[in-house]
C-alpha positions as CSV (number, residue, x, y, z in Angstrom):
1,X,13.9,-9.0,-6.6
2,X,10.4,-7.8,-5.5
3,X,10.6,-10.6,-2.9
4,X,13.6,-8.9,-1.3
5,X,11.3,-6.2,0.1
6,X,10.9,-6.4,3.8
7,X,7.9,-5.7,6.1
8,X,8.6,-4.6,9.7
9,X,5.9,-4.9,12.4
10,X,4.7,-1.7,14.0
11,X,1.8,-0.1,15.8
12,X,0.3,3.2,16.8
13,X,2.3,5.3,14.3
14,X,5.7,3.7,14.7
15,X,7.7,3.9,11.5
16,X,11.2,2.3,10.9
17,X,13.8,4.9,9.7
18,X,14.1,3.1,6.3
19,X,10.3,2.9,5.6
20,X,9.1,3.9,2.2
21,X,7.7,7.4,2.4
22,X,5.0,8.1,-0.3
23,X,3.7,11.6,0.6
24,X,1.8,13.7,3.0
25,X,-1.9,14.0,3.9
26,X,-3.1,16.7,6.3
27,X,-1.3,16.4,9.6
28,X,0.9,13.4,8.8
29,X,3.2,11.6,6.4
30,X,2.0,8.6,4.4
31,X,4.1,5.4,4.2
32,X,3.5,2.1,2.5
33,X,2.0,-0.3,5.0
34,X,-0.1,-3.4,5.2
35,X,-2.5,-4.8,7.8
36,X,-4.7,-7.9,8.4
37,X,-8.4,-7.4,8.0
38,X,-11.2,-10.0,7.5
39,X,-8.7,-12.8,6.8
40,X,-6.8,-10.7,4.1
41,X,-3.4,-9.0,4.3
42,X,-4.1,-5.7,2.6
43,X,-1.6,-3.1,1.3
44,X,-2.5,0.4,2.5
45,X,-1.3,3.7,3.9
46,X,0.3,4.3,7.3
47,X,-0.7,7.8,8.4
48,X,1.7,9.0,11.0
49,X,-0.6,11.8,12.2
50,X,-3.4,9.3,12.9
51,X,-1.1,6.5,14.1
52,X,-2.8,3.7,12.1
53,X,-2.6,1.9,8.8
54,X,-5.7,2.5,6.7
55,X,-6.8,-0.2,4.3
56,X,-9.6,-0.3,1.8
57,X,-11.9,-3.3,2.0
58,X,-15.6,-3.9,1.2
59,X,-16.2,-0.3,0.1
60,X,-14.9,1.3,3.3
61,X,-11.7,2.6,4.9
62,X,-10.6,0.6,7.9
63,X,-8.1,2.0,10.6
64,X,-5.8,-0.7,11.9
65,X,-3.5,0.1,14.8
66,X,-1.2,-2.9,14.3
67,X,0.5,-3.1,10.9
68,X,3.7,-3.7,8.9
69,X,5.7,-1.0,7.2
70,X,7.5,-1.6,3.9
71,X,11.3,-1.1,4.1
72,X,13.7,-1.2,1.2
73,X,16.9,-3.1,2.1
74,X,20.4,-2.0,0.9
75,X,21.0,-3.2,-2.7
76,X,17.4,-3.0,-3.7
77,X,16.0,-0.2,-5.9
78,X,12.3,0.6,-6.1
79,X,10.4,2.7,-8.5
80,X,6.9,3.6,-9.4
81,X,5.6,2.6,-12.9
82,X,2.5,3.9,-14.5
83,X,-0.1,1.2,-15.2
84,X,-3.9,0.8,-15.6
85,X,-6.7,-1.6,-15.6
86,X,-5.3,-4.0,-13.0
87,X,-2.1,-4.7,-14.9
88,X,1.2,-5.1,-12.9
89,X,4.7,-5.9,-14.3
90,X,6.6,-9.0,-13.4
91,X,8.7,-7.2,-10.8
92,X,5.7,-5.6,-9.0
93,X,5.8,-5.7,-5.2
94,X,3.2,-8.0,-3.8
95,X,2.0,-6.4,-0.6
96,X,-0.5,-9.0,0.6
97,X,-3.2,-11.4,-0.4
98,X,-6.8,-12.3,0.0
99,X,-7.9,-15.3,2.0
100,X,-8.4,-17.2,-1.2
101,X,-4.7,-16.7,-2.2
102,X,-5.3,-13.8,-4.7
103,X,-2.2,-11.6,-4.6
104,X,-2.6,-7.8,-3.9
105,X,0.1,-5.4,-5.1
106,X,1.4,-2.1,-3.8
107,X,0.3,0.9,-5.8
108,X,-0.4,4.6,-5.5
109,X,-2.6,7.3,-7.0
110,X,-3.3,11.0,-6.6
111,X,-6.5,11.1,-4.6
112,X,-7.9,14.5,-3.4
113,X,-4.5,16.1,-4.0
114,X,-2.5,13.6,-2.0
115,X,-0.3,10.8,-3.4
116,X,-1.9,7.8,-1.6
117,X,-0.7,4.2,-1.4
118,X,-3.2,1.3,-1.6
119,X,-3.9,-2.1,-3.0
120,X,-4.0,-3.2,-6.7
121,X,-6.4,-6.0,-7.2
122,X,-5.7,-7.3,-10.7
123,X,-9.0,-9.2,-10.9
124,X,-11.0,-6.0,-10.3
125,X,-8.9,-4.0,-12.7
126,X,-8.2,-1.1,-10.3
127,X,-6.1,0.3,-7.4
128,X,-8.1,0.9,-4.3
129,X,-7.2,3.6,-1.8
130,X,-8.7,4.3,1.6
131,X,-9.7,7.9,2.2
132,X,-12.4,9.7,4.1
133,X,-14.0,6.6,5.4
134,X,-14.5,5.0,2.0
135,X,-12.7,2.7,-0.5
136,X,-12.0,4.6,-3.8
137,X,-11.1,2.8,-7.1
138,X,-8.6,4.2,-9.5
139,X,-8.3,2.8,-13.0
140,X,-5.0,4.6,-13.6
141,X,-2.3,4.3,-11.0
142,X,1.4,3.6,-10.4
143,X,2.7,0.2,-9.2
144,X,5.7,-0.3,-7.0
145,X,8.4,-2.3,-8.7
146,X,11.8,-3.6,-7.3
147,X,15.1,-4.5,-8.9
148,X,18.7,-5.1,-7.8
């Protein structure tokens, strides 16, 4: 059922009405998004106040003005499940992949007092979030799962 999740193209802070809201940070809301960077499609956070999708890559935070927002279609239920060490359940939502085909999953963690979405890289054993210009790893996180 995780493959029933939809991604809708947007740019410059546009958010579909049924996009998945995760939390707030400073002057904006945070939604699950993904963007292309260096040949990868990377799950990250769309920050409405900054009008970009931030992705974590190569130790840094990258602001991408063109992105896709995650939307949950009718009949699909999503939830956040506690995990750690790069593990993801079978119904985890894949949010992207690296150029070599490695799947990246949608996750979130509390970072600096804000629930922040990012990418789970199972091979690295962590969730990475983009914040303050840097890429921050979290060993403990929640993974987005979907069911009908």
